[in-house]
PAFITOR-148368 format. One record per atom (N, C-alpha, C, O): residue in one letter; x, y, z. Coordinates in steps of 0.001 Angstrom, whole numbers, padded with zeros to 6 digits, always signed. Layout:
aXYZ...
This chain:
x+262732-128878-098000x+263782-129757-097607x+264106-130852-098536x+263171-131546-098937x+265245-131088-098912x+265751-132103-099948x+266932-132807-099686x+267636-132494-098726x+267228-133745-100455x+268420-134521-100353x+268267-135843-099624x+267182-136151-099131x+269346-136640-099544x+269320-137897-098879x+269509-137821-097491x+270383-138500-096953x+268734-137018-096812x+268839-136836-095388x+267576-137229-094620x+266466-137166-095148x+267781-137656-093303x+266677-137970-092558x+266047-136786-091825x+266646-135719-091692x+264832-137008-091362x+264089-135952-090603x+263725-136570-089154x+263120-137636-089049x+264120-135853-088125x+263736-136383-086812x+262809-135330-086136x+263145-134151-086026x+261747-135773-085736x+260818-134801-084975x+260665-135294-083567x+259946-136270-083355x+261276-134702-082618x+261181-135130-081202x+260281-134220-080398x+259891-133156-080877x+259931-134634-079141x+259149-133679-078374x+257732-134055-078503x+257385-135009-079200x+256890-133303-077827x+255413-133531-077816x+254543-132597-078612x+253333-132789-078734x+255201-131549-079169x+254433-130665-079927x+254183-131129-081404x+254957-131874-082005x+253101-130649-081894x+252752-130969-083328x+253608-130017-084262x+253973-128888-083936x+253863-130612-085420x+254684-129953-086451x+254068-130131-087822x+253728-131239-088236x+253940-129065-088484x+253339-129075-089862x+254337-128589-090856x+254903-127512-090674x+254582-129340-091910x+255541-128992-092946x+254677-128675-094172x+253950-129544-094653x+254757-127335-094726x+253878-127076-095814x+254575-126928-097161x+253931-126782-098200x+255915-126969-097121x+256700-126986-098330x+256818-128327-098968x+256329-129326-098440x+257486-128361-100144x+257716-129740-100819x+258766-130463-099999x+259851-129929-099768x+258470-131614-099579x+259375-132382-098820x+259964-133433-099793x+259384-134499-099999x+261141-133096-100386x+261651-134059-101390x+262841-134726-100874x+263607-135240-101690x+263101-134788-099599x+264149-135487-098914x+263879-137035-099094x+262715-137426-099180x+264871-137865-099149x+264616-139279-099265x+265036-140088-098089x+264861-141307-098117x+265575-139510-097060x+265870-140268-095869x+264609-140668-095049x+263490-140345-095445x+264792-141344-093950x+263684-141785-093094x+263196-140694-092224x+263952-139766-091937x+261966-140744-091781x+261338-139746-090996x+260994-140339-089635x+260246-141313-089552x+261559-139732-088522x+261223-140254-087214x+260313-139269-086507x+260556-138064-086434x+259226-139876-085980x+258276-139003-085176x+258221-139643-083812x+257561-140668-083641x+258888-139075-082845x+259051-139629-081584x+257761-139996-080885x+257491-141161-080592x+256970-138963-080626x+255742-139097-079891x+254660-138175-080284x+253544-138281-079775x+254927-137298-081143x+253954-136139-081399x+253304-136432-082662x+253225-137591-083071x+252787-135339-083368x+252128-135463-084557x+252906-134676-085625x+253295-133534-085380x+253148-135297-086859x+253819-134655-087869x+252815-134632-089129x+252270-135646-089564x+252657-133434-089615x+251731-133327-090776x+252456-132661-091849x+253058-131599-091691x+252380-133360-093034x+252814-132869-094371x+251551-132215-095051x+250573-132906-095338x+251596-130983-095277x+250397-130328-096078x+250951-129733-097393x+251462-128613-097396x+250863-130390-098369x+251386-129978-099720x+250653-130818-100825x+250339-131992-100629x+250402-130161-101981x+249781-130959-103058x+250773-132072-103669x+250461-132863-104560x+251929-131996-103078x+252879-133153-103591x+253244-133968-102398x+253711-133404-101409x+253063-135251-102424x+253355-136128-101330x+254925-136108-101040x+255738-135857-101929x+255257-136373-099817x+256690-136397-099429x+257480-137585-100138x+256869-138605-100455x+258712-137460-100361x+259556-138462-100874x+260290-139258-099855x+261113-140072-100275x+260105-139136-098562x+260750-139941-097533x+260638-141363-097793x+259730-141809-098493x+261588-142143-097219x+261508-143593-097459x+260534-144244-096499x+260053-145325-096839x+260193-143717-095357x+259309-144178-094429x+259354-143487-093110x+260036-142481-092918x+258547-144102-092131x+258259-143411-090907x+258643-144412-089729x+258293-145592-089721x+259376-143825-088773x+259804-144534-087604x+259215-143768-086302x+258779-142621-086396x+259233-144406-085216x+258751-143825-083980x+257344-144173-083601x+256697-145003-084239x+256827-143468-082453x+255586-143718-081930x+254586-142591-082057x+253575-142544-081356x+254906-141646-083006x+253920-140540-083128x+252930-140813-084186x+252802-141954-084629x+252197-139788-084630x+251180-139825-085674x+251606-139100-086816x+252295-138085-086720x+251182-139633-088010x+251696-139070-089346x+250511-138784-090141x+249611-139613-090274x+250487-137468-090747x+249413-137151-091754x+250063-136575-092911x+250895-135672-092828x+249646-137144-094068x+250159-136750-095431x+248942-136253-096115x+248112-137070-096513x+248763-134958-096288x+247479-134427-096891x+247813-133343-097881x+248853-132702-097729x+247012-133103-098867x+247102-131970-099755x+246529-130704-099146x+245675-130762-098261x+246999-129571-099618x+246345-128269-099128x+245034-128255-099766x+244113-127712-099157x+244793-128859-101085x+243478-128888-101726x+243223-130314-102146x+242439-131058-101558x+243946-130647-103212x+244004-132150-103711x+245330-132350-104261x+245887-131415-104837x+245906-133514-104134x+247125-133858-104691x+247073-133567-106188x+246060-133696-106875x+248317-133145-106642x+248332-132843-108133x+248402-134045-109091x+248172-133908-110293x+248731-135253-108522x+248759-136479-109342x+248464-137604-108370x+248484-137430-107152x+248193-138752-108941x+247995-139992-108107x+249198-140275-107175x+250357-140088-107544x+248875-140717-105997x+249873-140989-105036x+250163-142564-104834x+249221-143316-104584x+251329-142992-104934x+251582-144406-104690x+252361-144422-103255x+253525-144027-103195x+251725-144858-102197x+252216-144806-100950x+253082-146071-100801x+252560-147138-100477x+254414-145957-101037x+255303-147088-100953x+256279-146839-099910x+257460-147126-100106x+255886-146332-098821x+256699-146059-097616x+256860-147224-096770x+256161-148214-096982x+257777-147205-095759x+257780-148157-094693x+257238-147466-093462x+257356-146257-093261x+256606-148358-092616x+255874-147894-091585x+256239-148602-090243x+256016-149811-090177x+256758-147983-089207x+257036-148563-088067x+255740-149195-087361x+254703-148540-087458x+255710-150289-086729x+254567-150844-086065x+254164-150009-084818x+253059-150160-084298x+255006-149200-084388x+254776-148357-083125x+254167-147087-083379x+253900-146344-082435x+253896-146735-084675x+253149-145508-085025x+251796-145583-084347x+251241-146663-084146x+251284-144435-084004x+249954-144448-083292x+248837-143790-084141x+247732-143551-083654x+249154-143507-085415x+248115-143033-086269x+248685-142648-087607x+249824-142193-087703x+247878-142835-088658x+248286-142481-090053x+247069-142148-090843x+246051-142838-090874x+247285-140899-091552x+246211-140399-092412x+246936-140137-093763x+248009-139535-093792x+246302-140618-094913x+246728-140283-096260x+245610-139648-096979x+244513-140187-097125x+245961-138364-097466x+244853-137714-098097x+244029-136908-097168x+244343-136853-095979x+242975-136265-097639x+241927-135580-096836x+240726-135545-097562x+240707-135809-098764x+239568-135193-096826x+238344-135037-097465x+238381-133979-098554x+238719-132822-098305x+238024-134399-099784x+238081-133462-100932x+239256-133737-101886x+239330-133129-102954x+240152-134624-101525x+241198-135098-102340x+240582-135950-103439x+239962-136972-103146x+240762-135493-104882x+240226-136331-105914x+241191-137242-106525x+240776-138061-107345x+242400-137195-106229x+243460-138051-106911x+243521-139447-106190x+243343-139565-104978x+243767-140410-106973x+243921-141808-106548x+245032-142008-105501x+246101-141408-105618x+244795-142824-104506x+245860-143247-103643x+245987-144825-103720x+245015-145567-103578x+247199-145239-103944x+247536-146713-103850x+248334-147018-102621x+249321-146345-102325x+247893-148078-101870x+248680-148537-100731x+249465-149647-101361x+248938-150717-101665x+250837-149356-101568x+251709-150322-102265x+252679-151039-101360x+253429-151894-101833x+252696-150750-100161x+253480-151415-099112x+252673-151628-097931x+251695-150918-097700x+253058-152634-097122x+252269-153101-095986x+252303-152013-094888x+253353-151484-094525x+251028-151701-094361x+250852-150809-093280x+250407-151644-092083x+249388-152330-092149x+251175-151588-090979x+250721-152272-089778x+251126-151398-088578x+252303-151410-088218x+250219-150643-087943x+250560-149748-086942x+249681-149920-085761x+248681-150637-085799x+250045-149280-084744x+249398-149417-083428x+248251-148378-083135x+247855-148154-081991x+247743-147754-084274x+246842-146750-084152x+245832-146765-085356x+245976-147668-086180x+244791-145821-085541x+243888-145843-086522x+244555-145363-087856x+245556-144646-087851x+243925-145811-089026x+244378-145492-090320x+243312-144858-091141x+242238-145453-091225x+243465-143778-091729x+242465-143156-092520x+242955-142770-093981x+243982-142103-094110x+242292-143150-094975x+242726-142898-096390x+241564-142188-097193x+240463-142728-097296x+241833-141009-097736x+240916-140266-098445x+241404-139995-099881x+242537-139543-100048x+240637-140240-100868x+241034-139939-102299x+239988-140201-103301x+238808-140367-102995x+240453-140235-104533x+239571-140709-105615x+239375-142297-105546x+238733-142876-104670x+240048-142909-106635x+240121-144314-106436x+241088-144666-105318x+242100-143986-105144x+240795-145721-104553x+241655-146173-103619x+242099-147623-103901x+241246-148509-103955x+243298-147871-104068x+243816-149245-104254x+244475-149780-103068x+245539-149272-102715x+243955-150764-102403x+244643-151394-101272x+245315-152528-101762x+244698-153587-101872x+246624-152431-102100x+247442-153568-102789x+248464-154087-101887x+249457-154658-102335x+248256-153904-100536x+249149-154480-099611x+248317-154639-098326x+247220-154082-098286x+248732-155325-097317x+248158-155511-096107x+247976-154196-095319x+248934-153436-095176x+246793-153924-094819x+246529-152689-094165x+245905-152983-092774x+244768-153438-092651x+246734-152691-091729x+246437-153138-090353x+246417-152150-089431x+247433-151464-089315x+245350-151900-088659x+245209-150945-087571x+245036-151865-086305x+243949-152399-086085x+246124-152044-085474x+246025-153191-084428x+244955-152844-083411x+244532-151700-083242x+244554-153901-082754x+243672-153848-081636x+242301-153455-082002x+241710-153979-082947x+241800-152547-081270x+240379-152019-081515x+240404-150769-082357x+239424-150025-082319x+241375-150494-083066x+241398-149235-083854x+240605-149487-085127x+240153-150588-085442x+240471-148307-085867x+239551-148200-086859x+240337-147863-088296x+241193-146982-088375x+239978-148578-089258x+240470-148193-090731x+239237-147454-091331x+238116-147964-091321x+239498-146248-091844x+238481-145432-092426x+238965-145227-093899x+240094-144817-094168x+238048-145535-094800x+238300-145412-096243x+237231-144614-096854x+236048-144927-096717x+237642-143525-097567x+236587-142600-098276x+237059-142375-099730x+238050-141687-099976x+236418-142896-100558x+236736-142689-101987x+235763-141604-102583x+234801-141192-101935x+236048-141187-103787x+235194-140229-104498x+233881-140777-104799x+233653-141985-104731x+232939-139834-105157x+231507-140285-105400x+231441-141125-106607x+230474-141876-106741x+232389-141077-107521x+232360-141966-108833x+233575-142772-108796x+234036-143083-109894x+234178-143168-107766x+235450-143811-107662x+235286-145139-107054x+234206-145429-106539x+236316-146014-107070x+236349-147372-106535x+237287-147551-105390x+238283-146840-105258x+236971-148486-104578x+237839-148898-103529x+238010-150449-103758x+237038-151193-103621x+239167-150897-104085x+239519-152244-104332x+241002-152579-104008x+241704-151862-103296x+241399-153683-104568x+242803-153999-104521x+243020-155533-104110x+242122-156319-103807x+244419-155805-104162x+244882-157181-103906x+245171-157386-102481x+245429-158518-102073x+245147-156393-101713x+245552-156476-100237x+244389-156902-099391x+243361-157447-099794x+244716-156554-098094x+243610-156909-097073x+243542-155845-096035x+244432-155005-095895x+242420-155905-095283x+242131-154901-094242x+242136-155760-092962x+241597-156867-092964x+242730-155267-091889x+242765-155955-090601x+242705-154959-089447x+243673-154243-089190x+241550-154912-088740x+241395-153909-087653x+240153-154335-086878x+239385-155227-087241x+240033-153566-085717x+238843-153787-084940x+237561-153351-085613x+236479-153909-085430x+237771-152260-086447x+236587-151558-087117x+236968-151172-088463x+238127-150850-088723x+235934-151192-089428x+236153-150758-090839x+235006-149769-091093x+233828-150111-090989x+235424-148435-091456x+234449-147486-091624x+234556-147029-093141x+235609-146542-093551x+233520-147182-093919x+233553-146872-095357x+232613-145639-095559x+231421-145707-095262x+233187-144506-096073x+232415-143253-096205x+232179-142787-097663x+231659-141688-097857x+232522-143540-098635x+232285-143118-099904x+232980-144067-100867x+233824-144866-100462x+232602-143969-102214x+233052-144873-103223x+231881-145357-103998x+230890-145742-103378x+231901-145374-105268x+230725-145868-106004x+230752-147306-106153x+229687-147902-106314x+231937-147979-106113x+232212-149425-106168x+233194-149836-105197x+234362-149456-105278x+232744-150656-104209x+233724-151090-103239x+233797-152584-103264x+232780-153260-103110x+235050-153148-103465x+235229-154597-103498x+236436-154798-102568x+237563-154395-102854x+236133-155426-101476x+237170-155856-100526x+236851-157272-100148x+236068-157505-099227x+237464-158266-100863x+237097-159660-100652x+238234-160572-100530x+238174-161729-100946x+239331-160047-099937x+240555-160833-099609x+240242-161862-098621x+239457-161544-097728x+240748-163094-098635x+240623-164179-097703x+241258-163745-096405x+240959-164370-095387x+242090-162757-096340x+242773-162426-095171x+242029-161157-094407x+242508-160727-093358x+240966-160644-094922x+240307-159590-094249x+239788-160070-092890x+239172-161128-092763x+240068-159238-091885x+239755-159546-090434x+239301-158279-089790x+240105-157473-089321x+237966-158103-089768x+237364-156819-089117x+236286-157235-088104x+235532-158186-088315x+236247-156484-087003x+235291-156859-086043x+233965-156182-086293x+232936-156857-086261x+233933-154894-086539x+232663-154148-086857x+232671-153399-088129x+233656-152699-088365x+231745-153452-088942x+231581-152879-090189x+230492-151770-090266x+229357-152084-089907x+230719-150559-090681x+229672-149621-091029x+230067-148747-092292x+231229-148484-092603x+228984-148353-092945x+229186-147693-094178x+228038-146742-094538x+226868-147012-094269x+228417-145633-095152x+227380-144651-095642x+227896-143865-096825x+229108-143725-096989x+227075-143390-097588x+227460-142617-098822x+228173-143405-099895x+229009-142886-100634x+227788-144782-099963x+228443-145659-100881x+227524-146004-101992x+226302-145881-101908x+228159-146443-103043x+227331-147196-104123x+227157-148655-103911x+226283-149020-103125x+227859-149488-104497x+227803-150887-104325x+228967-151351-103345x+230012-150706-103254x+228733-152460-102650x+229612-152955-101668x+229675-154476-101666x+228663-155142-101450x+230952-155066-101923x+231208-156379-101832x+232222-156544-100669x+233338-156048-100823x+231941-157171-099565x+232887-157336-098458x+232782-158773-097847x+231713-159265-097484x+233970-159383-097770x+233955-160738-097311x+235060-160695-096125x+236167-160192-096318x+234709-161215-094986x+235628-161283-093785x+235968-162692-093618x+235184-163571-093978x+237216-162975-093034x+237698-164302-092876x+236950-165013-091667x+236755-166228-091669x+236552-164197-090660x+235752-164921-089525x+234578-164058-089212x+233927-163488-090087x+234296-163968-087764x+233080-163253-087413x+233050-161792-087633x+234066-161120-087452x+231889-161250-088029x+231820-159879-088326x+230497-159386-087828x+229500-160107-087880x+230468-158128-087329x+229182-157470-086834x+228979-156168-087748x+229873-155356-087987x+227778-156103-088178x+227280-154793-088885x+226765-153914-087801x+225692-154141-087243x+227642-152773-087465x+227149-152094-086299x+227304-150522-086514x+227060-149997-087600x+227714-149838-085433x+227776-148355-085372x+229215-147964-085179x+229899-148496-084304x+229684-147034-085993x+231027-146510-085851x+230940-144961-085930x+230752-144411-087015x+231074-144288-084819x+230809-142806-084774x+229365-142509-085067x+228434-143061-084480x+229236-141616-085998x+227806-141238-086441x+227330-142069-087565x+226261-141808-088116x+228100-143091-087941x+227593-143932-089099x+226982-145280-088520x+227633-146069-087836x+225758-145432-088852x+224912-146536-088209x+224681-147512-089311x+224034-147198-090311x+225198-148684-089141x+224908-149742-090096x+225427-149576-091506x+226509-149017-091683x+224751-150007-092463x+225241-149863-093915x+224047-149313-094776x+222963-149889-094872x+224370-148140-095386x+223471-147637-096274x+224043-147258-097655x+224965-146448-097750x+223499-147837-098687x+224071-147833-100050x+223001-147581-101090x+221802-147713-100846x+223507-147201-102294x+222561-146984-103419x+222700-148100-104456x+221923-148193-105406x+223704-148936-104246x+223881-150119-105148x+223725-151443-104358x+223242-151499-103227x+224183-152504-105069x+224003-153810-104536x+224958-154025-103297x+226079-153516-103293x+224528-154732-102324x+225267-154916-101043x+225489-156407-100900x+224525-157172-100934x+226661-156820-100750x+227029-158232-100454x+227997-158318-099337x+229155-157953-099538x+227627-158774-098155x+228510-158947-097047x+228422-160292-096536x+227324-160803-096318x+229628-160964-096308x+229703-162297-095922x+230995-162544-095017x+231957-161784-094908x+230799-163781-094391x+231981-164258-093558x+232307-165626-094168x+231450-166353-094671x+233624-165925-094087x+234082-167176-094619x+233712-168332-093629x+233199-169367-094053x+233981-168137-092307x+233768-169196-091299x+232987-168686-090117x+232396-169506-089413x+232939-167468-089854x+232359-167062-088545x+230954-166525-088725x+230458-166400-089845x+230282-166192-087539x+228966-165643-087585x+228945-164311-088156x+229956-163612-088085x+227895-163899-088713x+227505-162539-089173x+226431-161986-088296x+225275-162408-088327x+226843-161035-087518x+225796-160420-086634x+225307-159098-087141x+226062-158161-087403x+223961-159071-087270x+223273-157922-087686x+222702-157107-086597x+221623-157448-086111x+223376-155976-086135x+222983-155286-085010x+222505-153869-085398x+221888-153178-084587x+222790-153453-086619x+222196-152248-087160x+221603-152458-088548x+221774-153524-089139x+220914-151463-089070x+220137-151491-090300x+221051-151659-091508x+222165-151135-091492x+220637-152352-092532x+221213-152462-093846x+220164-152080-094923x+219060-152620-094989x+220577-151153-095723x+219583-150735-096761x+220250-150276-098021x+221370-149766-098025x+219493-150484-099135x+219967-149965-100477x+218752-149429-101241x+217651-149954-101073x+218908-148497-101994x+217846-147819-102819x+217888-148510-104272x+217159-148055-105154x+218714-149579-104524x+218739-150204-105872x+217370-150813-106248x+216705-151440-105423x+216992-150617-107454x+215724-151186-107949x+215946-152258-108854x+216991-152276-109505x+215017-153237-108988x+214865-154217-110037x+216279-155076-110087x+216948-155229-111109x+216567-155553-108911x+217865-156387-108856x+217534-157523-107961x+216938-157366-106896x+217975-158787-108461x+217656-160046-107724x+218707-160254-106546x+218573-161122-105683x+219726-159393-106609x+220766-159645-105517x+221041-158197-104800x+222175-157811-104514x+219937-157509-104570x+220187-156187-104001x+220978-156158-102684x+221934-155410-102477x+220490-157030-101837x+221260-157357-100547x+221494-158811-100425x+220585-159630-100566x+222751-159134-100154x+223135-160509-099949x+223870-160573-098589x+224899-159918-098421x+223325-161395-097573x+224024-161538-096299x+224300-162978-096304x+223375-163781-096426x+225659-163392-096164x+226022-164799-096233x+227094-165161-095161x+228243-164724-095237x+226671-165969-094170x+227532-166309-093034x+228090-167707-093268x+227323-168619-093578x+229356-167900-093137x+229946-169259-093201x+230027-169689-094705x+229524-170746-095085x+230649-168870-095504x+230574-169184-096954x+231505-170442-097194x+231310-171126-098198x+232451-170747-096352x+233269-171973-096632x+233007-173009-095523x+233682-174036-095459x+231952-172712-094589x+231649-173722-093577x+230846-174855-094112x+229864-174663-094829x+231273-176066-093753x+230432-177264-094296x+229015-177202-093627x+228847-176736-092500x+228085-177670-094348x+226681-177688-093983x+226695-178647-092693x+227399-179655-092642x+225877-178245-091697x+225699-179066-090588x+226669-178723-089460x+226564-179275-088364x+227647-177782-089729x+228637-177533-088604x+227846-176650-087570x+227137-175684-087850x+228095-177148-086367x+227297-176559-085222x+227702-175129-084741x+226899-174398-084160x+228974-174772-085010x+229480-173373-084625x+229980-172646-085767x+230631-173182-086664x+229655-171344-085729x+230141-170489-086699x+229279-170485-087982x+228579-171473-088206x+229281-169565-088739x+228413-169521-089976x+226945-169275-089728x+226090-169721-090493x+226667-168587-088692x+225216-168163-088442x+224913-166831-088641x+225780-165982-088435x+223635-166479-089070x+223229-165051-089074x+222662-164827-087797x+221724-165526-087415x+223194-163813-087016x+222672-163472-085675x+222036-162125-085668x+222708-161155-086017x+220788-161985-085297x+220146-160691-085302x+220211-160234-083758x+219712-160902-082853x+220821-159131-083588x+220903-158510-082267x+220102-157239-082222x+220322-156305-082994x+219172-157224-081305x+218286-155994-081219x+217216-156002-082300x+216738-157090-082623x+216801-154895-082884x+215747-154872-083831x+216190-154176-085122x+215589-153191-085549x+217250-154706-085732x+217701-154033-086996x+216729-154341-088151x+215939-155276-088019x+216744-153693-089137x+215963-153864-090385x+216874-153966-091605x+217927-153332-091665x+216455-154769-092568x+217162-154844-093909x+216073-154252-094946x+214967-154790-095005x+216360-153229-095702x+215572-152604-096540x+215922-152566-098002x+216939-151977-098368x+215118-153173-098855x+215328-153156-100248x+214148-152659-100903x+213084-152705-100285x+214192-152152-102165x+213090-151830-102961x+212204-152956-103252x+212671-154081-103426x+210858-152695-103319x+209938-153769-103628x+210241-154618-104874x+209901-155797-104967x+210952-153889-105893x+211259-154660-107051x+212618-155354-106984x+213081-155880-107996x+213278-155371-105806x+214568-156056-105707x+214302-157253-104684x+213215-157485-104155x+215463-157959-104500x+215371-159221-103628x+216470-159133-102581x+217577-158647-102813x+216095-159627-101434x+217087-159846-100276x+217424-161294-100205x+216496-162102-100192x+218661-161704-100157x+219127-163085-100105x+219773-163189-098755x+220525-162279-098405x+219545-164235-097945x+220088-164438-096696x+220559-165936-096743x+219730-166803-097018x+221878-166267-096480x+222350-167626-096493x+223281-167810-095328x+224037-166901-094985x+223239-168994-094701x+224168-169283-093646x+224696-170780-093778x+224054-171677-094324x+225853-170914-093249x+226568-172107-093421x+225932-173303-092694x+226456-174415-092760
């Protein structure tokens, strides 16, 4: 399908488009699921409606993808890439939808606001030797990190309720307010091979599941910091709260640092 034409998918049935979608008009997904499966990402200007949209390669995209689409806030799900995609994906325009968001690729660049409203989850999975970073922010009930050798998400606008991560290298994450290290699906707590730094700017940091790294000979192997910008002596917010019996594990040659406001 090509040309400056729109695509309207109505009804409740799922639709998969496997050809090259080079049309440039808007795409409307009324209430169902629309899946683009091709190694070239579609050229549509954006997505309208209350359905779910998946843009995935059949194997891996042939080149890096810059997702510069527009997204209706009524969309109930968005997936960019799939497990095994090795090409970079850049979020270049704001995403704020009413459902979960999942992005799979090599390097992932979050250069605009990324919001999954309410209690929904943002899932980010980068390649084993790739990075997840950017100038944008993440805002959702939950953030699940499933891969990436270097993850840096430290925007002052980050707002996540529960964080969990596995299969990652190093992690630097800062939240604007309260944050819980917990369980999301089968991922329990935070497990890494590199340095882990997790902090809140003003709220409490609740440790309800384990945090571990296999990094050796490092003076900042794990850093947990609550209330980074909270003034000393403030009676509310900026506390490290231990819920249940979680553990923090570092190599005996490395150091754990815990700081609260």
